[in-house]
Each structure stands twice: as structure tokens, then as C-alpha cells.
N, C-alpha and C positions, 0 to 999 in steps of 0.2 A: 409411484421413485421416490428412495430416500433423498433425505436430506443432498446428504455431500454429492449425490451422483448426479442430481438435479445442478449444483453448482458446476458441475465440471459441465455439463451441459452448454448451461451459461456462461460462462468465463472458462474457457478454452484453457488460461496457461496457469491453470494448477487441479492438480488430478486429485479425485476420491480419498485416495488416500492423502494424501496434502491437509484435506479439507475436514477427515475427519479426526486427523491431528492437531489442530487447530479446532477441535470444535473438543475433544480429548481436555487440550492444555487449557479448557478454560476461557477461553479468545473469541467464543463465540453465544451471543445472545437471542434468546427467543420472547420477545415481550416484558424485557429486563428481566428474564431469571438465565440462568446459565443452561446452556443447548444439554442434550445428550444426544448422546452419537447417531440412533435408530429412533431420533424423537419424528413426528407425521409432522411438516407445518400444517397446518389452513391456511384458505384462502383471506387475506384482509391482515394475518401474523405478519409482526415484526421480527426480524431477523437480523441484528447489529454483530457486523464480524469489528473487534478492539483489535488492529493491526499493534503488531508490538513497535513501538520506537529502531530505528536502525541508525547505524554506525557513516556521519560521510567524512569524509575528509578534511580537514583544514584548510581553510580559503587561505592563500599569501595573504603577507600583514601591509605589504611595500606594491604600490603601481605606481606605470606613467603610461604615460600619452603615447601616441604612436608619434614621428615625427608627420607632423603637419595635421594632426589628427585633434589639435586643440580647439582649428575653426570645425571640424563637423558636427554635426543633428546629433549622431546618435553613439557618441566616446564613444568610440571603440580603441579598447583598454590589453595590455600584453602583458603578462605575467613578467614576474622577476626574479627568476630563480636564486 
């Protein structure tokens, strides 16, 4: 079974085309070397996916506690827009 197909079976969140694109983009290594799209893995080989960074929205700079929450242990906070 090809690696991208096996990844799809074990990790159904990404299909074979997505894994192939990751391999072609150089995000996947086998034993510390860039993987090839049709490379066959041997038992015990280490495969690493170097997930690219993603953008996260900025957090609000100011916060205040809810009325009465000052005594709460869990610190329930609401965002000030």
C-alpha cells in the first residue's frame, strides 16, 4: 500500500491527495531525509510531518472579570470589545 494511501486510512482527516501534496512540498521526511511521493516505508522507519505554521487571530489586549467572579476560583473572564 502506498504511503499516502496508508496515511489516509490511519488519519482520515486528510485524503491521499493532501498527503501527496505535503510530500511534494517537502513537509514529510523519512529517516531524516525528504520523502519521495512513491517511496515505500519499511517496518520501523520513522516518518515525520513538519506541519507548517498557521495563523491565529490576535487575542484581546484588555480583560475584565464578570461581576462576582473575583471570588471564583476558575477565573471566568469576558472579552472587552
